[in-house]
N, CA, C and O atoms as a GROMACS GRO file, in nm:
protein
  548
    1MET      N    1  -2.930  -0.705   1.405
    1MET     CA    2  -3.014  -0.593   1.442
    1MET      C    3  -3.062  -0.607   1.585
    1MET      O    4  -3.068  -0.508   1.659
    2ALA      N    5  -3.096  -0.729   1.624
    2ALA     CA    6  -3.143  -0.752   1.762
    2ALA      C    7  -3.036  -0.711   1.862
    2ALA      O    8  -3.066  -0.650   1.964
    3SER      N    9  -2.912  -0.743   1.833
    3SER     CA   10  -2.802  -0.710   1.923
    3SER      C   11  -2.783  -0.558   1.930
    3SER      O   12  -2.765  -0.503   2.039
    4ALA      N   13  -2.786  -0.491   1.816
    4ALA     CA   14  -2.769  -0.346   1.814
    4ALA      C   15  -2.880  -0.278   1.895
    4ALA      O   16  -2.853  -0.186   1.971
    5LEU      N   17  -3.003  -0.323   1.878
    5LEU     CA   18  -3.114  -0.263   1.952
    5LEU      C   19  -3.105  -0.290   2.102
    5LEU      O   20  -3.137  -0.203   2.184
    6ALA      N   21  -3.061  -0.409   2.137
    6ALA     CA   22  -3.049  -0.443   2.279
    6ALA      C   23  -2.940  -0.363   2.348
    6ALA      O   24  -2.949  -0.335   2.468
    7HIS      N   25  -2.837  -0.325   2.274
    7HIS     CA   26  -2.723  -0.256   2.334
    7HIS      C   27  -2.723  -0.104   2.315
    7HIS      O   28  -2.638  -0.036   2.372
    8ASP      N   29  -2.816  -0.051   2.238
    8ASP     CA   30  -2.818   0.093   2.214
    8ASP      C   31  -2.960   0.147   2.226
    8ASP      O   32  -3.034   0.151   2.127
    9PRO      N   33  -2.999   0.189   2.345
    9PRO     CA   34  -3.136   0.239   2.366
    9PRO      C   35  -3.164   0.373   2.297
    9PRO      O   36  -3.278   0.420   2.299
   10SER      N   37  -3.062   0.435   2.237
   10SER     CA   38  -3.084   0.562   2.168
   10SER      C   39  -3.142   0.542   2.028
   10SER      O   40  -3.180   0.640   1.963
   11ILE      N   41  -3.151   0.418   1.980
   11ILE     CA   42  -3.208   0.391   1.847
   11ILE      C   43  -3.360   0.398   1.858
   11ILE      O   44  -3.422   0.321   1.933
   12HIS      N   45  -3.419   0.489   1.783
   12HIS     CA   46  -3.564   0.508   1.788
   12HIS      C   47  -3.632   0.495   1.652
   12HIS      O   48  -3.755   0.488   1.644
   13ARG      N   49  -3.552   0.492   1.544
   13ARG     CA   50  -3.610   0.490   1.411
   13ARG      C   51  -3.530   0.396   1.321
   13ARG      O   52  -3.408   0.389   1.328
   14LEU      N   53  -3.603   0.324   1.237
   14LEU     CA   54  -3.542   0.234   1.141
   14LEU      C   55  -3.575   0.286   1.001
   14LEU      O   56  -3.692   0.297   0.964
   15GLU      N   57  -3.472   0.319   0.924
   15GLU     CA   58  -3.492   0.363   0.786
   15GLU      C   59  -3.487   0.241   0.695
   15GLU      O   60  -3.393   0.162   0.702
   16LEU      N   61  -3.588   0.228   0.612
   16LEU     CA   62  -3.601   0.113   0.524
   16LEU      C   63  -3.584   0.154   0.378
   16LEU      O   64  -3.632   0.260   0.336
   17ASP      N   65  -3.516   0.070   0.302
   17ASP     CA   66  -3.501   0.087   0.156
   17ASP      C   67  -3.476  -0.052   0.102
   17ASP      O   68  -3.364  -0.102   0.105
   18SER      N   69  -3.582  -0.116   0.050
   18SER     CA   70  -3.570  -0.255   0.012
   18SER      C   71  -3.671  -0.293  -0.095
   18SER      O   72  -3.783  -0.242  -0.099
   19HIS      N   73  -3.628  -0.384  -0.183
   19HIS     CA   74  -3.718  -0.442  -0.283
   19HIS      C   75  -3.793  -0.561  -0.224
   19HIS      O   76  -3.876  -0.621  -0.292
   20GLY      N   77  -3.766  -0.595  -0.100
   20GLY     CA   78  -3.837  -0.704  -0.035
   20GLY      C   79  -3.748  -0.826  -0.017
   20GLY      O   80  -3.626  -0.816  -0.014
   21GLY      N   81  -3.812  -0.939  -0.004
   21GLY     CA   82  -3.740  -1.063   0.021
   21GLY      C   83  -3.831  -1.163   0.087
   21GLY      O   84  -3.949  -1.172   0.053
   22ASP      N   85  -3.780  -1.236   0.179
   22ASP     CA   86  -3.854  -1.340   0.248
   22ASP      C   87  -3.952  -1.278   0.348
   22ASP      O   88  -3.911  -1.206   0.439
   23ALA      N   89  -4.081  -1.306   0.331
   23ALA     CA   90  -4.183  -1.248   0.418
   23ALA      C   91  -4.169  -1.295   0.562
   23ALA      O   92  -4.200  -1.220   0.655
   24GLY      N   93  -4.123  -1.419   0.582
   24GLY     CA   94  -4.101  -1.468   0.719
   24GLY      C   95  -3.995  -1.386   0.791
   24GLY      O   96  -4.009  -1.355   0.909
   25GLN      N   97  -3.890  -1.352   0.719
   25GLN     CA   98  -3.786  -1.266   0.777
   25GLN      C   99  -3.840  -1.125   0.800
   25GLN      O  100  -3.802  -1.057   0.895
   26GLY      N  101  -3.929  -1.081   0.710
   26GLY     CA  102  -3.993  -0.950   0.728
   26GLY      C  103  -4.071  -0.945   0.858
   26GLY      O  104  -4.066  -0.846   0.931
   27LEU      N  105  -4.144  -1.053   0.887
   27LEU     CA  106  -4.220  -1.058   1.013
   27LEU      C  107  -4.127  -1.064   1.133
   27LEU      O  108  -4.158  -1.008   1.239
   28ALA      N  109  -4.014  -1.133   1.118
   28ALA     CA  110  -3.916  -1.138   1.229
   28ALA      C  111  -3.861  -0.999   1.258
   28ALA      O  112  -3.847  -0.960   1.374
   29LEU      N  113  -3.828  -0.924   1.153
   29LEU     CA  114  -3.781  -0.786   1.174
   29LEU      C  115  -3.894  -0.699   1.229
   29LEU      O  116  -3.870  -0.613   1.314
   30ALA      N  117  -4.015  -0.722   1.182
   30ALA     CA  118  -4.130  -0.646   1.234
   30ALA      C  119  -4.146  -0.668   1.384
   30ALA      O  120  -4.179  -0.575   1.457
   31ALA      N  121  -4.122  -0.789   1.429
   31ALA     CA  122  -4.132  -0.819   1.573
   31ALA      C  123  -4.030  -0.737   1.653
   31ALA      O  124  -4.061  -0.690   1.762
   32LEU      N  125  -3.910  -0.719   1.598
   32LEU     CA  126  -3.809  -0.636   1.665
   32LEU      C  127  -3.852  -0.489   1.666
   32LEU      O  128  -3.835  -0.420   1.767
   33VAL      N  129  -3.907  -0.443   1.556
   33VAL     CA  130  -3.954  -0.304   1.549
   33VAL      C  131  -4.062  -0.281   1.655
   33VAL      O  132  -4.062  -0.178   1.723
   34GLU      N  133  -4.153  -0.377   1.669
   34GLU     CA  134  -4.258  -0.366   1.771
   34GLU      C  135  -4.199  -0.372   1.911
   34GLU      O  136  -4.233  -0.291   1.997
   35LYS      N  137  -4.111  -0.468   1.935
   35LYS     CA  138  -4.052  -0.487   2.068
   35LYS      C  139  -3.984  -0.361   2.118
   35LYS      O  140  -3.994  -0.327   2.236
   36TYR      N  141  -3.913  -0.292   2.029
   36TYR     CA  142  -3.837  -0.174   2.069
   36TYR      C  143  -3.911  -0.043   2.037
   36TYR      O  144  -3.853   0.065   2.046
   37SER      N  145  -4.038  -0.053   2.000
   37SER     CA  146  -4.122   0.064   1.971
   37SER      C  147  -4.053   0.163   1.878
   37SER      O  148  -4.051   0.283   1.903
   38LEU      N  149  -3.997   0.110   1.770
   38LEU     CA  150  -3.927   0.194   1.673
   38LEU      C  151  -4.026   0.260   1.578
   38LEU      O  152  -4.133   0.206   1.549
   39SER      N  153  -3.990   0.375   1.530
   39SER     CA  154  -4.060   0.437   1.418
   39SER      C  155  -3.995   0.384   1.291
   39SER      O  156  -3.877   0.348   1.292
   40THR      N  157  -4.071   0.380   1.183
   40THR     CA  158  -4.016   0.338   1.055
   40THR      C  159  -4.026   0.454   0.956
   40THR      O  160  -4.119   0.534   0.962
   41PHE      N  161  -3.929   0.459   0.866
   41PHE     CA  162  -3.916   0.572   0.774
   41PHE      C  163  -3.865   0.519   0.640
   41PHE      O  164  -3.775   0.436   0.635
   42VAL      N  165  -3.925   0.568   0.531
   42VAL     CA  166  -3.881   0.529   0.396
   42VAL      C  167  -3.848   0.656   0.319
   42VAL      O  168  -3.930   0.746   0.303
   43ARG      N  169  -3.724   0.661   0.272
   43ARG     CA  170  -3.677   0.773   0.192
   43ARG      C  171  -3.703   0.748   0.043
   43ARG      O  172  -3.734   0.841  -0.032
   44ARG      N  173  -3.688   0.620  -0.002
   44ARG     CA  174  -3.701   0.588  -0.144
   44ARG      C  175  -3.812   0.487  -0.171
   44ARG      O  176  -3.915   0.522  -0.228
   45GLU      N  177  -3.791   0.361  -0.128
   45GLU     CA  178  -3.893   0.260  -0.153
   45GLU      C  179  -3.885   0.146  -0.053
   45GLU      O  180  -3.780   0.115   0.003
   46CYS      N  181  -4.001   0.086  -0.033
   46CYS     CA  182  -4.016  -0.028   0.057
   46CYS      C  183  -4.121  -0.117  -0.008
   46CYS      O  184  -4.240  -0.083  -0.010
   47LEU      N  185  -4.077  -0.230  -0.061
   47LEU     CA  186  -4.163  -0.315  -0.142
   47LEU      C  187  -4.175  -0.454  -0.082
   47LEU      O  188  -4.086  -0.501  -0.010
   48SER      N  189  -4.286  -0.519  -0.112
   48SER     CA  190  -4.306  -0.660  -0.080
   48SER      C  191  -4.290  -0.687   0.069
   48SER      O  192  -4.362  -0.627   0.149
   49ALA      N  193  -4.199  -0.773   0.109
   49ALA     CA  194  -4.182  -0.807   0.251
   49ALA      C  195  -4.142  -0.687   0.336
   49ALA      O  196  -4.167  -0.686   0.456
   50CYS      N  197  -4.082  -0.589   0.275
   50CYS     CA  198  -4.040  -0.469   0.349
   50CYS      C  199  -4.159  -0.397   0.412
   50CYS      O  200  -4.147  -0.339   0.520
   51VAL      N  201  -4.276  -0.401   0.345
   51VAL     CA  202  -4.392  -0.329   0.399
   51VAL      C  203  -4.441  -0.388   0.530
   51VAL      O  204  -4.508  -0.320   0.608
   52LEU      N  205  -4.410  -0.516   0.556
   52LEU     CA  206  -4.444  -0.576   0.685
   52LEU      C  207  -4.363  -0.510   0.796
   52LEU      O  208  -4.415  -0.480   0.903
   53VAL      N  209  -4.235  -0.488   0.769
   53VAL     CA  210  -4.148  -0.421   0.867
   53VAL      C  211  -4.196  -0.277   0.887
   53VAL      O  212  -4.205  -0.230   1.000
   54PHE      N  213  -4.226  -0.209   0.777
   54PHE     CA  214  -4.274  -0.072   0.784
   54PHE      C  215  -4.399  -0.061   0.871
   54PHE      O  216  -4.410   0.029   0.954
   55ALA      N  217  -4.493  -0.153   0.851
   55ALA     CA  218  -4.620  -0.149   0.923
   55ALA      C  219  -4.602  -0.167   1.074
   55ALA      O  220  -4.689  -0.127   1.151
   56ALA      N  221  -4.493  -0.226   1.115
   56ALA     CA  222  -4.470  -0.249   1.258
   56ALA      C  223  -4.429  -0.121   1.331
   56ALA      O  224  -4.430  -0.118   1.454
   57GLY      N  225  -4.395  -0.018   1.258
   57GLY     CA  226  -4.348   0.105   1.321
   57GLY      C  227  -4.450   0.173   1.409
   57GLY      O  228  -4.570   0.176   1.378
   58HIS      N  229  -4.400   0.228   1.520
   58HIS     CA  230  -4.485   0.307   1.611
   58HIS      C  231  -4.536   0.430   1.537
   58HIS      O  232  -4.654   0.465   1.544
   59GLU      N  233  -4.446   0.495   1.467
   59GLU     CA  234  -4.476   0.606   1.378
   59GLU      C  235  -4.425   0.562   1.241
   59GLU      O  236  -4.314   0.509   1.230
   60ARG      N  237  -4.506   0.582   1.136
   60ARG     CA  238  -4.470   0.533   1.003
   60ARG      C  239  -4.472   0.651   0.906
   60ARG      O  240  -4.577   0.706   0.874
   61LEU      N  241  -4.352   0.689   0.860
   61LEU     CA  242  -4.338   0.809   0.778
   61LEU      C  243  -4.267   0.781   0.647
   61LEU      O  244  -4.185   0.690   0.637
   62LEU      N  245  -4.300   0.862   0.548
   62LEU     CA  246  -4.237   0.857   0.417
   62LEU      C  247  -4.177   0.992   0.384
   62LEU      O  248  -4.224   1.096   0.430
   63MET      N  249  -4.073   0.990   0.304
   63MET     CA  250  -4.021   1.111   0.243
   63MET      C  251  -4.108   1.137   0.119
   63MET      O  252  -4.155   1.041   0.057
   64ALA      N  253  -4.129   1.261   0.083
   64ALA     CA  254  -4.206   1.292  -0.038
   64ALA      C  255  -4.145   1.216  -0.156
   64ALA      O  256  -4.024   1.217  -0.176
   65GLY      N  257  -4.230   1.150  -0.233
   65GLY     CA  258  -4.184   1.073  -0.349
   65GLY      C  259  -4.150   0.928  -0.319
   65GLY      O  260  -4.128   0.850  -0.411
   66ALA      N  261  -4.146   0.890  -0.192
   66ALA     CA  262  -4.116   0.751  -0.156
   66ALA      C  263  -4.235   0.663  -0.193
   66ALA      O  264  -4.349   0.709  -0.200
   67LYS      N  265  -4.206   0.535  -0.216
   67LYS     CA  266  -4.311   0.441  -0.257
   67LYS      C  267  -4.316   0.321  -0.164
   67LYS      O  268  -4.214   0.270  -0.119
   68LEU      N  269  -4.439   0.278  -0.138
   68LEU     CA  270  -4.464   0.149  -0.074
   68LEU      C  271  -4.530   0.062  -0.180
   68LEU      O  272  -4.618   0.107  -0.253
   69GLY      N  273  -4.485  -0.065  -0.188
   69GLY     CA  274  -4.538  -0.154  -0.290
   69GLY      C  275  -4.587  -0.285  -0.231
   69GLY      O  276  -4.518  -0.348  -0.151
   70TYR      N  277  -4.707  -0.327  -0.271
   70TYR     CA  278  -4.773  -0.445  -0.215
   70TYR      C  279  -4.807  -0.547  -0.324
   70TYR      O  280  -4.837  -0.511  -0.438
   71HIS      N  281  -4.801  -0.673  -0.286
   71HIS     CA  282  -4.848  -0.783  -0.370
   71HIS      C  283  -4.856  -0.910  -0.287
   71HIS      O  284  -4.802  -0.916  -0.176
   72ARG      N  285  -4.923  -1.009  -0.341
   72ARG     CA  286  -4.933  -1.139  -0.273
   72ARG      C  287  -4.794  -1.199  -0.262
   72ARG      O  288  -4.709  -1.182  -0.349
   73ALA      N  289  -4.773  -1.268  -0.154
   73ALA     CA  290  -4.650  -1.347  -0.140
   73ALA      C  291  -4.672  -1.482  -0.207
   73ALA      O  292  -4.784  -1.533  -0.211
   74GLN      N  293  -4.566  -1.537  -0.259
   74GLN     CA  294  -4.573  -1.671  -0.314
   74GLN      C  295  -4.446  -1.745  -0.278
   74GLN      O  296  -4.336  -1.695  -0.296
   75SER      N  297  -4.465  -1.864  -0.229
   75SER     CA  298  -4.351  -1.949  -0.194
   75SER      C  299  -4.280  -1.995  -0.321
   75SER      O  300  -4.339  -2.001  -0.429
   76HIS      N  301  -4.154  -2.027  -0.306
   76HIS     CA  302  -4.076  -2.084  -0.416
   76HIS      C  303  -4.070  -2.235  -0.405
   76HIS      O  304  -4.005  -2.301  -0.487
   77VAL      N  305  -4.136  -2.290  -0.306
   77VAL     CA  306  -4.140  -2.435  -0.285
   77VAL      C  307  -4.277  -2.484  -0.329
   77VAL      O  308  -4.379  -2.439  -0.278
   78TRP      N  309  -4.280  -2.577  -0.425
   78TRP     CA  310  -4.406  -2.621  -0.485
   78TRP      C  311  -4.510  -2.664  -0.381
   78TRP      O  312  -4.625  -2.624  -0.392
   79ASP      N  313  -4.472  -2.744  -0.283
   79ASP     CA  314  -4.568  -2.791  -0.182
   79ASP      C  315  -4.627  -2.674  -0.103
   79ASP      O  316  -4.746  -2.676  -0.070
   80ASP      N  317  -4.547  -2.574  -0.073
   80ASP     CA  318  -4.598  -2.457  -0.002
   80ASP      C  319  -4.696  -2.378  -0.088
   80ASP      O  320  -4.794  -2.324  -0.037
   81ILE      N  321  -4.669  -2.370  -0.219
   81ILE     CA  322  -4.759  -2.298  -0.308
   81ILE      C  323  -4.898  -2.361  -0.303
   81ILE      O  324  -4.998  -2.292  -0.291
   82ILE      N  325  -4.902  -2.493  -0.310
   82ILE     CA  326  -5.029  -2.565  -0.310
   82ILE      C  327  -5.097  -2.557  -0.174
   82ILE      O  328  -5.217  -2.534  -0.166
   83ASP      N  329  -5.021  -2.576  -0.068
   83ASP     CA  330  -5.079  -2.591   0.066
   83ASP      C  331  -5.091  -2.464   0.148
   83ASP      O  332  -5.182  -2.452   0.229
   84ASN      N  333  -4.999  -2.370   0.130
   84ASN     CA  334  -4.988  -2.263   0.230
   84ASN      C  335  -4.997  -2.119   0.180
   84ASN      O  336  -5.012  -2.029   0.263
   85ASP      N  337  -4.990  -2.093   0.050
   85ASP     CA  338  -4.986  -1.954   0.005
   85ASP      C  339  -5.106  -1.873   0.054
   85ASP      O  340  -5.090  -1.760   0.098
   86GLY      N  341  -5.226  -1.929   0.047
   86GLY     CA  342  -5.344  -1.858   0.096
   86GLY      C  343  -5.334  -1.828   0.244
   86GLY      O  344  -5.371  -1.719   0.289
   87GLN      N  345  -5.284  -1.925   0.320
   87GLN     CA  346  -5.267  -1.906   0.465
   87GLN      C  347  -5.164  -1.798   0.494
   87GLN      O  348  -5.186  -1.714   0.581
   88PHE      N  349  -5.053  -1.799   0.422
   88PHE     CA  350  -4.949  -1.698   0.444
   88PHE      C  351  -5.004  -1.558   0.415
   88PHE      O  352  -4.984  -1.466   0.494
   89ASN      N  353  -5.072  -1.542   0.303
   89ASN     CA  354  -5.125  -1.411   0.267
   89ASN      C  355  -5.232  -1.365   0.364
   89ASN      O  356  -5.244  -1.245   0.390
   90GLN      N  357  -5.310  -1.457   0.417
   90GLN     CA  358  -5.408  -1.422   0.520
   90GLN      C  359  -5.336  -1.373   0.646
   90GLN      O  360  -5.379  -1.277   0.710
   91GLU      N  361  -5.226  -1.439   0.681
   91GLU     CA  362  -5.147  -1.398   0.798
   91GLU      C  363  -5.092  -1.256   0.779
   91GLU      O  364  -5.096  -1.176   0.872
   92TYR      N  365  -5.042  -1.225   0.659
   92TYR     CA  366  -4.986  -1.092   0.634
   92TYR      C  367  -5.097  -0.987   0.635
   92TYR      O  368  -5.076  -0.876   0.683
   93THR      N  369  -5.214  -1.022   0.581
   93THR     CA  370  -5.329  -0.931   0.585
   93THR      C  371  -5.367  -0.900   0.729
   93THR      O  372  -5.387  -0.784   0.765
   94MET      N  373  -5.377  -1.004   0.811
   94MET     CA  374  -5.415  -0.984   0.951
   94MET      C  375  -5.308  -0.906   1.028
   94MET      O  376  -5.341  -0.831   1.120
   95PHE      N  377  -5.181  -0.923   0.990
   95PHE     CA  378  -5.076  -0.845   1.055
   95PHE      C  379  -5.097  -0.696   1.029
   95PHE      O  380  -5.090  -0.615   1.121
   96LEU      N  381  -5.122  -0.659   0.903
   96LEU     CA  382  -5.146  -0.518   0.873
   96LEU      C  383  -5.264  -0.465   0.952
   96LEU      O  384  -5.258  -0.356   1.009
   97ILE      N  385  -5.371  -0.542   0.956
   97ILE     CA  386  -5.490  -0.499   1.032
   97ILE      C  387  -5.457  -0.482   1.180
   97ILE      O  388  -5.504  -0.388   1.244
   98SER      N  389  -5.376  -0.572   1.234
   98SER     CA  390  -5.339  -0.562   1.376
   98SER      C  391  -5.256  -0.438   1.405
   98SER      O  392  -5.249  -0.393   1.520
   99ARG      N  393  -5.194  -0.381   1.302
   99ARG     CA  394  -5.113  -0.260   1.319
   99ARG      C  395  -5.196  -0.134   1.290
   99ARG      O  396  -5.140  -0.025   1.279
  100GLY      N  397  -5.328  -0.150   1.277
  100GLY     CA  398  -5.414  -0.034   1.260
  100GLY      C  399  -5.447   0.001   1.116
  100GLY      O  400  -5.516   0.100   1.092
  101VAL      N  401  -5.400  -0.077   1.021
  101VAL     CA  402  -5.430  -0.052   0.880
  101VAL      C  403  -5.574  -0.096   0.852
  101VAL      O  404  -5.616  -0.202   0.900
  102GLN      N  405  -5.648  -0.017   0.777
  102GLN     CA  406  -5.787  -0.050   0.746
  102GLN      C  407  -5.795  -0.184   0.672
  102GLN      O  408  -5.712  -0.216   0.587
  103GLU      N  409  -5.897  -0.259   0.709
  103GLU     CA  410  -5.912  -0.395   0.657
  103GLU      C  411  -5.923  -0.400   0.504
  103GLU      O  412  -5.860  -0.486   0.442
  104ASP      N  413  -6.000  -0.311   0.443
  104ASP     CA  414  -6.016  -0.317   0.298
  104ASP      C  415  -5.883  -0.292   0.227
  104ASP      O  416  -5.857  -0.353   0.123
  105PHE      N  417  -5.801  -0.204   0.280
  105PHE     CA  418  -5.668  -0.180   0.223
  105PHE      C  419  -5.582  -0.306   0.236
  105PHE      O  420  -5.519  -0.348   0.139
  106ALA      N  421  -5.579  -0.364   0.356
  106ALA     CA  422  -5.496  -0.483   0.380
  106ALA      C  423  -5.536  -0.598   0.289
  106ALA      O  424  -5.451  -0.669   0.236
  107ARG      N  425  -5.665  -0.616   0.272
  107ARG     CA  426  -5.713  -0.725   0.184
  107ARG      C  427  -5.674  -0.698   0.038
  107ARG      O  428  -5.635  -0.790  -0.034
  108LYS      N  429  -5.685  -0.574  -0.004
  108LYS     CA  430  -5.644  -0.540  -0.141
  108LYS      C  431  -5.494  -0.562  -0.160
  108LYS      O  432  -5.451  -0.613  -0.263
  109ALA      N  433  -5.416  -0.523  -0.060
  109ALA     CA  434  -5.270  -0.534  -0.069
  109ALA      C  435  -5.226  -0.677  -0.098
  109ALA      O  436  -5.133  -0.699  -0.175
  110TYR      N  437  -5.293  -0.775  -0.038
  110TYR     CA  438  -5.253  -0.914  -0.056
  110TYR      C  439  -5.342  -0.989  -0.154
  110TYR      O  440  -5.347  -1.112  -0.154
  111SER      N  441  -5.414  -0.912  -0.238
  111SER     CA  442  -5.487  -0.974  -0.349
  111SER      C  443  -5.419  -0.943  -0.483
  111SER      O  444  -5.455  -1.001  -0.586
  112VAL      N  445  -5.321  -0.853  -0.482
  112VAL     CA  446  -5.247  -0.819  -0.603
  112VAL      C  447  -5.161  -0.940  -0.643
  112VAL      O  448  -5.090  -0.994  -0.558
  113PRO      N  449  -5.164  -0.982  -0.768
  113PRO     CA  450  -5.085  -1.099  -0.809
  113PRO      C  451  -4.937  -1.084  -0.770
  113PRO      O  452  -4.882  -0.974  -0.772
  114TYR      N  453  -4.876  -1.195  -0.735
  114TYR     CA  454  -4.737  -1.193  -0.686
  114TYR      C  455  -4.639  -1.136  -0.789
  114TYR      O  456  -4.533  -1.086  -0.752
  115ASP      N  457  -4.673  -1.144  -0.918
  115ASP     CA  458  -4.582  -1.095  -1.021
  115ASP      C  459  -4.616  -0.952  -1.064
  115ASP      O  460  -4.571  -0.905  -1.169
  116ASP      N  461  -4.696  -0.884  -0.984
  116ASP     CA  462  -4.733  -0.745  -1.008
  116ASP      C  463  -4.704  -0.667  -0.880
  116ASP      O  464  -4.664  -0.726  -0.780
  117MET      N  465  -4.724  -0.536  -0.880
  117MET     CA  466  -4.700  -0.455  -0.761
  117MET      C  467  -4.801  -0.341  -0.760
  117MET      O  468  -4.823  -0.276  -0.862
  118TRP      N  469  -4.863  -0.318  -0.645
  118TRP     CA  470  -4.955  -0.206  -0.627
  118TRP      C  471  -4.882  -0.100  -0.546
  118TRP      O  472  -4.832  -0.126  -0.438
  119TYR      N  473  -4.878   0.022  -0.603
  119TYR     CA  474  -4.818   0.137  -0.537
  119TYR      C  475  -4.932   0.233  -0.499
  119TYR      O  476  -4.971   0.317  -0.581
  120PRO      N  477  -4.984   0.223  -0.378
  120PRO     CA  478  -5.094   0.311  -0.337
  120PRO      C  479  -5.050   0.458  -0.335
  120PRO      O  480  -4.934   0.489  -0.311
  121SER      N  481  -5.146   0.545  -0.360
  121SER     CA  482  -5.119   0.689  -0.354
  121SER      C  483  -5.102   0.732  -0.208
  121SER      O  484  -5.138   0.659  -0.115
  122VAL      N  485  -5.047   0.850  -0.190
  122VAL     CA  486  -5.032   0.906  -0.055
  122VAL      C  487  -5.168   0.917   0.011
  122VAL      O  488  -5.182   0.886   0.129
  123ASN      N  489  -5.268   0.960  -0.064
  123ASN     CA  490  -5.402   0.972  -0.008
  123ASN      C  491  -5.455   0.836   0.039
  123ASN      O  492  -5.515   0.826   0.146
  124GLU      N  493  -5.433   0.731  -0.040
  124GLU     CA  494  -5.475   0.597   0.000
  124GLU      C  495  -5.402   0.553   0.126
  124GLU      O  496  -5.463   0.493   0.216
  125LEU      N  497  -5.274   0.582   0.134
  125LEU     CA  498  -5.194   0.544   0.251
  125LEU      C  499  -5.239   0.617   0.377
  125LEU      O  500  -5.246   0.556   0.484
  126LEU      N  501  -5.270   0.744   0.365
  126LEU     CA  502  -5.319   0.822   0.480
  126LEU      C  503  -5.458   0.775   0.522
  126LEU      O  504  -5.483   0.755   0.641
  127THR      N  505  -5.547   0.758   0.426
  127THR     CA  506  -5.684   0.718   0.456
  127THR      C  507  -5.690   0.583   0.524
  127THR      O  508  -5.771   0.561   0.614
  128ALA      N  509  -5.603   0.491   0.482
  128ALA     CA  510  -5.601   0.355   0.538
  128ALA      C  511  -5.518   0.344   0.664
  128ALA      O  512  -5.506   0.236   0.720
  129ALA      N  513  -5.459   0.454   0.710
  129ALA     CA  514  -5.374   0.457   0.829
  129ALA      C  515  -5.248   0.373   0.814
  129ALA      O  516  -5.197   0.319   0.912
  130VAL      N  517  -5.199   0.363   0.690
  130VAL     CA  518  -5.071   0.294   0.667
  130VAL      C  519  -4.957   0.385   0.712
  130VAL      O  520  -4.862   0.340   0.776
  131ILE      N  521  -4.967   0.513   0.678
  131ILE     CA  522  -4.869   0.611   0.724
  131ILE      C  523  -4.937   0.697   0.831
  131ILE      O  524  -5.058   0.720   0.828
  132THR      N  525  -4.857   0.744   0.923
  132THR     CA  526  -4.912   0.817   1.038
  132THR      C  527  -4.907   0.968   1.022
  132THR      O  528  -4.947   1.042   1.111
  133GLY      N  529  -4.857   1.014   0.907
  133GLY     CA  530  -4.851   1.157   0.881
  133GLY      C  531  -4.820   1.181   0.734
  133GLY      O  532  -4.780   1.090   0.662
  134LYS      N  533  -4.838   1.304   0.692
  134LYS     CA  534  -4.809   1.339   0.552
  134LYS      C  535  -4.660   1.320   0.526
  134LYS      O  536  -4.577   1.333   0.616
  135PRO      N  537  -4.626   1.288   0.399
  135PRO     CA  538  -4.484   1.272   0.365
  135PRO      C  539  -4.402   1.396   0.397
  135PRO      O  540  -4.451   1.509   0.387
  136LEU      N  541  -4.280   1.372   0.435
  136LEU     CA  542  -4.188   1.480   0.469
  136LEU      C  543  -4.126   1.537   0.341
  136LEU      O  544  -4.097   1.463   0.248
  137PRO      N  545  -4.104   1.670   0.336
  137PRO     CA  546  -4.044   1.730   0.216
  137PRO      C  547  -3.898   1.692   0.200
  137PRO      O  548  -3.833   1.734   0.105
   0.00000   0.00000   0.00000
């Protein structure tokens, strides 16, 4: 993705559709979205680590019916679970806040148990400045 963005200045929007994955990789992709001032767009769903990438967008839009899903991250490495999970989730919370998302929303997003998912309503997303406009029809 870094290579494509570096070689094609006509790319202005990144469409996301993901169940998530590694949050560290999500932050790495988010850094590219920020660096190239991309808008982010979700047609269907963006869950877990994907929402970090979404939050990095200059403009953050959803298609009507699209879902964003939040929950705590949890490492799959036992030592990290004991030592770092709280730190990682604090980092992800602060990242959302740094992108203009309201603090109470960001804190709630990373307090949801890792084996559950919170799907905020459109009104919650607009009020918390997660999305920058009403969903597109």
